[in-house]
Residue, then its C-alpha position, 0 to 999 in steps of 0.5 A: x471669722x466673726x462671733x455672732x454671740x458672746x456670753x460671759x458667766x462669772x467672768x471678771x466683774x461680769x456676773x452674766x453678760x450677753x453680747x450679740x455683735x453686729x457690724x464689723x466694728x464693735x465699740x465698747x465705751x465707758x468709764x475706767x473699771x466698767x469691764x470693757x477690757x474684760x470683754x476683750x479678754x473673754x474673746x481672747x480665750x477663744x484661741x489657745x493661750x492665756x488670753x490678752x492679760x496672760x492671767x492665772x485662771x483663778x484671777x478671771x473668776x468673779x469675786x463673790x461668784x461661784x469660784x469658776x467662770x464660763x465663756x461661750x461664743x457662737x461662730x456661724x453654726x458652731x459653738x465654742x466655749x471655755x470654762x473653769x469649775x470651782x472644784x478644779x480652778x487650775x484646769x481649763x475646760x474647752x467645749x467645741x459643739x458640745x464635745x470636750x476638746x483640747x485647748x489647742x483645737x481652738x486654733x482650727x476655728x478662730x484666729x484672734x490678734x490683739x493690741x493692749x496698752x501693756x504692749x506699748x512696751x513690746x520693743x523695750x521688754x525682753x525677748x520673751x514678750x516678743x516671742x509670745x507676740x510672734x507666736x500669736x502671729x504664727x498661730x493665726x496662720x498655722x494652727x499646728x504651731x500650738x501643738x508643736x510649741x507645747x510639746x517642745x516646751x514639755x520636752x525642754x522642761x524635762x531636759x532642763x530638770x535633768x541638767x539642773x539636778x544632774x540626772x539622766x543617762x546618755x540614752x535618756x538625754x538623746x531621746x529627749x533631745x531627739x523629741x525636742x529637735x523634731x518640734x524645734x525645727x517645726x517651730x523655727x520653720x513656722x516662725x521664719x515663714x511668718x516673718x518672711x510672709x509678713x515682710x513681703x506683705x508690709x513691703x507691698x503696703x500703700x503709704x499711710x500715716x503708720x511707719x513700716x517695720x522691717x522684720x528679722x528672726x534672731x537666733x534662727x540660723x540652726x533650724x535642722x532637726x539633726x543639727x539642733x540635736x547635735x548642738x545640744x549633745x555637744x553642749x551638755x557639759x556647758x549646759x549642765x553647769x548653767x542648769x538650763x538649755x542655752x540654744x533653741x527656739x526658746x531663745x529666738x527674738x523678733x527684731x524690728x526696725x523702722x523702715x524710714x530711718x533704720x533705727x531699732x524699734x526700741x530706739x524709736x519714739x513711743x508714737x513710732x513704736x505704736x505705729x510700727x505695732x499697728x502696721x504689723x497687725x494690719x499687715x498680718x490681718x491681710x495675710x491671714x485673710x489671704x492664706x486662711x480665706x477668712x480675716x482674723x478677729x482683732x481686739x484693740x484695747x484703748x487703741x484710739x486714745x493717743x492718736x490724733x483725729x487724722x490718724x484715727x480716721x486712717x486707722x479705722x479706714x485700714x481696719x475696715x479694709x482688713x475685712x476683720x471683725x474688730x472689737x475696740x474699747x475707749x473711755x469716750x464714744x467720741x473717739x470713734x466718731x470716724x469709725x462709720x455709722x454702721x459700727x455697733x456702739x455699746x456703753x458699758x457701765x457697772x458691768x452691764x450693757x447700757x442703753x447705747x447698745x443699739x446699732x446706730 
């Protein structure tokens, strides 16, 4: 999986920008605020979800622009695109090879993973952030996970509304809970498979400067559809009082520990947490390549900034081994000296590609 072209129109600070990626590494360097991360965010919209910033659609439209935006990508002989019009700023449009498509259809075409500075707090944040991270890992392996998740969330919202407002008779609850249980069982099974497959892959990884994570999925003991529906039926009284559904895959948590000393990731140093995240991404990229037959695209925002030269060189070597197309950002081009002579280095200045945009 690799993009051959990326075009932005009125996206963030880019009025019009076209990138023709060459090589395995695409390095975007330039001053803070030049628009490097905005380019990564545009790429991240080529899969289901809200992108690497989880921003609202209207926030992505360029100030002073048309009020909407468009992002298109060339993937071999195929064209993918997503856009928002000024007339409907809250609705995202998706085109695949010129035809209208659903957002979840993008998962069939691309697998994209990312790391951003904001994710350095992943292990310190609440379980919701880790669930979203895990779901991106699952989605890259099992495209159907997107549809199962969206349908479960829709049913969950209906049930929570009935619980909080005191509405709905027994038959209506049972119908909603049966639908929820079908998708919940599929979600938990997909998450459990991904955690198990990742654990095996991580265990087989060769020694490296990056710590190995130990993974577990919390609150996943009930995974059978009938058992899930029975649990919600039995807990209706308690959950009416709470005004929300208290059990199900929306309560799962990804638990991570350091393989070396067994400490939970939240108790590890900032450097150790970063290393655990990098190990997870590297192992997952290899797993996607094995199971889907194509390596995912990796988006790494400011990934080299806080690594010493030895770890930077080791990271670039491991990234090269994944076979992925890797987009990286940094304020200084020198941070990527050990990335190899075939990397495409693009200087971003004033929301445009500078003269350093040639292959070197």
